[in-house]
C-alpha positions as CSV (number, residue, x, y, z in Angstrom):
1,M,116.8,124.4,84.9
2,D,117.5,124.3,88.6
3,K,120.7,122.8,90.1
4,A,119.0,119.8,91.7
5,K,117.4,118.8,88.3
6,Q,120.7,119.2,86.5
7,T,122.5,117.1,89.1
8,Y,120.0,114.3,88.6
9,L,120.3,114.4,84.8
10,N,124.0,114.3,85.0
11,L,123.9,111.3,87.3
12,R,121.4,109.6,85.0
13,A,123.6,110.2,81.9
14,S,126.7,109.0,83.8
15,V,125.0,105.7,84.8
16,D,123.6,105.2,81.2
17,Q,127.1,105.7,79.7
18,L,128.7,103.2,82.1
19,M,126.0,100.6,81.3
20,R,126.6,101.2,77.5
21,E,130.3,100.8,78.0
22,K,129.7,97.6,80.0
23,D,131.5,99.0,83.1
24,Y,128.9,97.2,85.3
25,D,130.8,97.1,88.5
26,I,131.4,100.9,88.4
27,A,127.9,101.5,87.3
28,L,126.6,99.5,90.2
29,K,128.5,101.6,92.7
30,K,127.2,104.8,91.1
31,I,123.6,103.4,91.2
32,E,123.9,102.5,94.9
33,K,125.0,106.1,95.6
34,A,122.2,107.5,93.4
35,L,119.6,105.5,95.3
36,Q,120.7,107.0,98.6
37,N,119.4,110.3,97.2
38,Y,116.6,109.0,95.0
39,P,115.5,105.8,96.8
40,E,112.1,105.6,94.9
41,D,113.6,106.2,91.5
42,R,112.3,103.3,89.3
43,S,114.9,103.8,86.6
44,F,117.8,103.5,89.1
45,I,116.1,100.5,90.8
46,F,115.8,98.7,87.4
47,Q,119.4,99.5,86.5
48,K,120.5,98.1,89.8
49,A,118.7,94.8,89.0
50,E,120.2,94.9,85.5
51,A,123.8,95.6,86.7
52,L,123.5,92.9,89.4
53,F,122.4,90.4,86.7
54,L,125.2,91.4,84.4
55,T,127.8,91.0,87.2
56,G,126.5,87.5,88.0
57,D,124.4,88.2,91.2
58,L,121.3,86.5,89.9
59,K,119.5,86.1,93.2
60,K,119.7,89.8,94.2
61,S,118.8,90.8,90.7
62,Y,115.8,88.6,90.7
63,D,114.5,89.8,94.1
64,I,114.5,93.4,92.8
65,T,112.9,92.4,89.5
66,F,110.2,90.4,91.2
67,N,109.2,93.5,93.2
68,L,109.3,95.7,90.1
69,L,107.0,93.2,88.4
70,K,104.5,93.3,91.2
71,E,104.2,97.1,90.8
72,S,104.2,97.0,87.0
73,P,103.3,93.6,85.6
74,N,103.3,94.8,82.0
75,D,106.6,96.6,82.0
76,I,108.4,95.2,78.9
77,K,112.0,95.9,80.1
78,V,111.4,94.3,83.4
79,L,109.7,91.2,81.8
80,K,112.7,90.8,79.5
81,L,115.1,90.9,82.4
82,C,113.0,88.4,84.3
83,A,113.0,86.1,81.2
84,S,116.8,86.3,81.0
85,Q,117.1,85.5,84.7
86,Q,114.7,82.5,84.4
87,Y,116.8,81.2,81.5
88,L,119.9,81.2,83.7
89,F,118.0,79.6,86.5
90,N,117.1,76.9,84.0
91,N,113.4,77.6,84.4
92,L,112.9,77.4,80.7
93,E,109.1,76.9,80.7
94,V,108.8,80.0,82.8
95,N,111.1,81.8,80.3
96,I,108.8,80.9,77.5
97,K,105.7,82.0,79.3
98,L,107.3,85.4,80.0
99,Y,108.2,85.9,76.3
100,E,104.6,84.9,75.4
101,R,103.4,87.5,77.8
102,I,105.7,90.1,76.2
103,L,104.6,89.3,72.7
104,K,100.9,89.5,73.8
105,I,101.6,93.0,75.1
106,S,103.9,94.0,72.2
107,P,103.4,91.7,69.2
108,K,106.1,93.4,67.2
109,D,108.9,93.1,69.7
110,F,111.3,91.1,67.5
111,N,113.9,90.6,70.2
112,S,111.4,88.6,72.1
113,Y,111.0,86.3,69.1
114,I,114.7,85.7,69.2
115,G,114.6,85.0,72.9
116,I,111.6,82.6,72.7
117,T,113.0,80.7,69.7
118,N,116.4,80.3,71.5
119,T,114.6,78.6,74.4
120,L,112.3,76.5,72.3
121,I,115.3,75.1,70.4
122,H,117.0,74.4,73.7
123,L,113.9,72.4,74.7
124,N,113.7,70.7,71.3
125,K,110.3,72.2,70.6
126,I,111.2,72.6,67.0
127,E,107.8,73.2,65.4
128,E,107.1,76.1,67.8
129,A,110.6,77.5,67.2
130,I,109.9,77.4,63.4
131,Y,106.5,79.1,64.0
132,Y,108.0,82.0,66.1
133,S,111.0,82.4,63.8
134,K,108.9,82.8,60.8
135,K,106.5,85.2,62.6
136,G,109.4,87.3,63.8
137,L,110.9,87.5,60.3
138,K,107.6,89.0,59.1
139,I,108.4,91.9,61.4
140,K,112.1,92.2,60.7
141,N,112.9,90.2,57.6
142,D,116.7,90.8,57.7
143,S,117.2,89.6,61.3
144,S,120.3,87.3,61.3
145,E,119.4,85.9,64.7
146,L,115.9,84.8,63.6
147,Y,117.3,83.4,60.3
148,N,119.8,81.5,62.4
149,N,117.2,80.1,64.7
150,L,114.9,79.2,61.8
151,I,117.6,77.5,59.8
152,A,118.8,75.6,62.9
153,S,115.2,74.4,63.6
154,L,114.7,73.3,60.0
155,I,118.0,71.4,60.1
156,L,116.9,69.6,63.3
157,K,113.7,68.7,61.6
158,K,115.7,67.4,58.6
159,E,114.0,69.9,56.3
160,F,117.4,70.4,54.5
161,L,116.1,71.8,51.3
162,E,114.1,74.6,52.9
163,A,117.0,75.3,55.3
164,F,119.3,75.6,52.2
165,E,117.0,78.1,50.6
166,K,116.9,80.2,53.8
167,V,120.8,80.1,53.9
168,K,120.9,81.5,50.3
169,A,118.3,84.2,51.3
170,I,120.4,85.5,54.2
171,E,123.5,85.5,52.0
172,D,121.7,87.8,49.6
173,I,120.9,90.1,52.5
174,N,124.3,90.0,54.1
175,P,127.2,88.2,52.2
176,L,129.3,88.5,55.3
177,S,126.9,86.6,57.5
178,Q,128.3,83.7,59.4
179,I,125.2,81.6,58.6
180,P,126.4,80.4,55.1
181,P,129.8,79.2,56.4
182,S,128.2,77.6,59.5
183,Y,125.0,76.0,58.1
184,G,125.4,76.4,54.3
185,V,128.7,74.4,54.2
186,Y,127.0,71.7,56.4
187,L,124.0,71.5,54.1
188,N,126.2,71.4,51.0
189,E,127.7,68.2,52.4
190,Q,124.4,66.7,53.5
191,L,122.7,67.4,50.2
192,K,125.7,66.6,48.1
193,E,125.6,70.0,46.6
194,N,128.5,72.2,45.5
195,Y,127.0,75.6,45.9
196,Q,129.7,78.3,46.0
197,F,129.1,80.6,48.9
198,K,130.6,84.1,48.8
199,Y,132.1,84.0,52.3
200,L,133.7,80.6,51.9
201,T,132.8,77.2,50.6
202,E,135.7,74.9,51.7
203,P,136.6,75.8,55.3
204,Y,139.2,73.0,55.6
205,D,141.4,75.0,53.2
206,Y,141.8,77.7,55.8
207,I,143.2,75.6,58.6
208,R,146.8,76.6,59.2
209,E,149.4,75.6,61.7
210,Y,152.2,77.5,63.3
211,N,154.9,76.7,65.8
212,F,156.1,78.9,68.6
213,N,159.9,79.3,68.6
214,N,160.7,78.8,72.3
215,E,164.0,80.6,72.4
216,N,163.3,81.5,76.0
217,N,163.2,78.0,77.5
218,D,161.4,79.3,80.5
219,F,158.4,80.7,78.6
220,M,156.3,77.5,78.4
221,K,157.0,76.6,82.0
222,N,156.3,80.1,83.3
223,F,153.2,80.5,81.3
224,N,151.9,77.1,82.4
225,D,152.5,77.9,86.1
226,F,150.8,81.3,85.6
227,I,147.7,79.7,84.0
228,L,147.4,77.1,86.7
229,D,147.2,79.9,89.3
230,L,144.3,81.6,87.6
231,P,140.7,81.1,88.8
232,M,138.8,78.6,86.6
233,E,135.3,77.3,86.5
234,W,134.7,73.6,86.3
235,E,132.5,72.5,83.4
236,P,131.1,76.1,82.9
237,K,127.4,76.2,82.2
238,Y,126.4,76.7,78.5
239,K,130.0,75.8,77.4
240,T,131.2,72.7,75.7
241,T,133.9,71.8,78.2
242,S,133.5,68.4,79.8
243,N,135.8,67.1,82.6
244,G,137.7,70.2,82.6
245,S,137.8,73.9,83.6
246,Q,138.3,77.2,81.9
247,T,138.9,80.9,82.7
248,D,136.8,83.9,81.7
249,S,137.2,85.0,78.1
250,D,139.0,88.3,79.0
251,L,142.4,86.5,79.7
252,F,144.4,88.8,77.5
253,H,142.7,92.0,78.8
254,T,142.8,91.2,82.5
255,Y,146.5,90.0,82.4
256,K,147.8,92.2,79.6
257,D,150.8,93.3,81.7
258,N,152.0,89.7,82.2
259,S,155.1,89.1,80.2
260,E,154.0,85.7,78.9
261,V,150.7,87.0,77.9
262,K,152.4,89.8,76.0
263,T,154.6,87.3,74.3
264,L,151.7,85.1,73.2
265,I,149.7,88.1,72.0
266,N,152.6,89.3,69.8
267,F,153.0,85.8,68.4
268,I,149.3,85.5,67.5
269,I,149.4,88.9,65.8
270,K,152.4,87.8,63.7
271,C,150.5,84.6,62.8
272,V,147.5,86.6,61.8
273,E,149.6,88.8,59.5
274,E,151.2,85.7,57.9
275,Y,147.8,84.0,57.6
276,R,146.4,87.0,55.7
277,E,149.4,87.1,53.4
278,F,149.3,83.4,52.7
279,Y,145.7,83.5,51.6
280,K,145.7,86.9,49.9
281,K,144.9,85.6,46.4
282,T,141.6,84.0,47.4
283,E,138.3,85.4,46.2
284,D,136.5,84.3,49.3
285,L,135.1,87.2,51.4
286,Y,136.5,85.6,54.5
287,I,139.9,86.9,53.4
288,K,139.0,89.7,51.0
289,K,136.9,91.4,53.7
290,F,139.2,90.5,56.6
291,P,138.8,93.3,59.2
292,N,141.7,95.8,59.4
293,Q,140.7,96.5,63.0
294,Y,140.0,93.7,65.3
295,S,139.8,92.7,68.9
296,L,141.5,89.6,70.4
297,S,139.9,87.7,73.2
298,A,141.2,84.5,74.8
299,W,140.6,82.0,77.6
300,A,142.5,79.1,79.0
301,V,141.2,75.5,79.1
302,N,142.5,72.8,81.4
303,L,141.2,69.3,80.5
304,K,141.6,66.3,82.8
305,S,141.7,62.6,81.8
306,S,138.6,61.7,79.7
307,G,138.1,65.5,79.2
308,Y,137.0,67.0,75.9
309,Q,135.2,69.9,74.3
310,A,132.1,68.9,72.3
311,S,131.6,70.0,68.7
312,H,130.9,73.8,68.4
313,N,131.9,76.9,66.5
314,H,132.3,80.6,67.3
315,S,129.8,82.2,65.0
316,S,130.2,85.7,66.3
317,S,134.0,85.8,65.5
318,W,136.0,85.9,62.3
319,I,139.1,83.7,63.0
320,S,139.6,81.4,65.9
321,G,142.6,79.6,67.1
322,V,144.2,77.5,69.8
323,F,147.7,77.5,71.3
324,Y,148.8,74.3,73.0
325,L,150.6,75.0,76.3
326,K,150.7,71.4,77.7
327,V,149.9,68.2,75.9
328,P,150.0,64.8,77.7
329,K,152.6,62.4,76.5
330,N,152.2,58.8,75.2
331,L,148.6,59.3,74.0
332,N,146.9,56.7,71.8
333,E,146.2,57.5,68.1
334,D,144.3,60.8,67.9
335,E,143.6,61.2,71.6
336,G,143.7,64.9,72.7
337,N,143.8,66.1,69.1
338,I,141.5,68.7,67.6
339,K,138.9,67.5,65.1
340,F,137.3,69.7,62.5
341,S,134.1,68.9,60.7
342,K,131.3,70.6,58.7
343,H,128.6,69.4,61.1
344,G,128.3,70.5,64.8
345,Y,126.2,70.4,67.9
346,N,123.4,67.9,67.6
347,F,122.8,68.3,63.8
348,P,121.5,65.2,62.1
349,K,124.0,63.5,59.8
350,N,123.6,61.4,56.7
351,S,125.6,58.2,57.1
352,F,127.1,58.3,53.7
353,V,129.0,61.6,54.1
354,N,130.6,63.1,57.2
355,S,134.0,64.6,56.5
356,N,136.5,65.7,59.1
357,K,140.0,66.8,59.5
358,I,142.2,66.0,62.5
359,I,145.2,68.2,63.5
360,E,147.7,67.0,66.1
361,A,147.9,68.9,69.3
362,R,151.6,69.7,69.9
363,E,153.1,71.7,72.7
364,G,154.0,75.2,71.3
365,G,151.8,74.6,68.3
366,L,149.2,77.0,67.2
367,V,146.3,76.3,64.9
368,M,144.1,79.0,63.2
369,F,140.8,78.4,61.4
370,P,137.6,80.1,60.4
371,S,135.4,80.7,63.4
372,S,132.4,79.2,61.6
373,L,134.2,75.8,61.3
374,Y,133.0,73.2,63.8
375,H,135.7,71.8,66.0
376,E,136.0,69.5,69.0
377,T,138.6,67.8,71.2
378,I,139.0,64.1,71.0
379,P,138.8,62.6,74.6
380,F,142.1,61.3,76.0
381,K,143.2,59.1,78.9
382,S,146.2,60.3,80.9
383,D,147.3,61.4,84.4
384,E,148.6,64.6,82.8
385,D,146.5,67.7,82.1
386,R,145.9,69.1,78.6
387,I,146.2,72.9,78.8
388,S,145.5,75.2,75.9
389,I,144.8,78.9,75.2
390,A,141.8,79.4,72.9
391,F,141.3,82.8,71.2
392,D,138.9,84.6,68.9
393,I,139.4,87.5,66.5
394,Q,136.4,89.8,66.0
395,S,135.8,92.7,63.7
396,I,135.5,96.1,65.4
């Protein structure tokens, strides 16, 4: 192999590795350099569009993608990238048409079934979402994502019994799936069933509180000042924060050298160890299969008066938690507290049963709970901000 060919292959491999490792900024710089030598190379051009998309430059990414589509209108990779761009542009009908086009070209592309059902649910086109979910499951019958979208669609259609059977089916395929604790627990309550799921059946039992021992009186003030200086996005798109702002979810990684961040990380790790010890006798897989190796991600949330976070869960994580850095004083009743329930998002609810559990938000307090459990912030009225650090623990 000649030297020029080897140089090209090495560069190709280097860019591919950076993209796999999600070092998109570095990958983008290397792609730009590669295109100086190979300006017509379609693979590098596509990867530039992809890297720009993943670093948040949607407009530049789309301009490149549009030109690639003009040259190759049936290129599946380019069509998928364009569909993702249109979703973020909120052009949801265009997103659906792109996925329909992909599935016409490649009827067995199950990732496109996931994409189109996500959008159809977002648009409340439930019948179509059920159709595509079931069609996709015929191609890949163990797809958690398609089961998730099918069950969510059936719930929104109030087809609770069929949804319940699908939850049991995915549990048989993967007992550690987050679908049973997310949807199964909800359906247990709505159907007045008492089915014992292997992962967990009663999530409220796994809510546990801790209190930070503020021996260093400056910790809370210094950490609060540090958080207020960080860049935050007001009511970030596709998040549940209302009348408030939040940081990116890489708070602990980006600022790992900050002394207050280090202190909080160490406190969370100690709480996790105590949490596992406290529940060690349970038979639920949630504890028995707790990952020995895990990652810890976190983000800060600053809510203003009337601010809240709508009901949601973190279904891709194992344990979630929140540390309260600043809580407004003199709030009424449960204002500003965290509310847990077995139903979330816009799921229909039977009037006769809708359980919940409310935990008081206290400065220096930390609450941990299963990531599958739905939670929300009760709105509050105050001239003071409510500042918290939310975190997720994920298996690695």
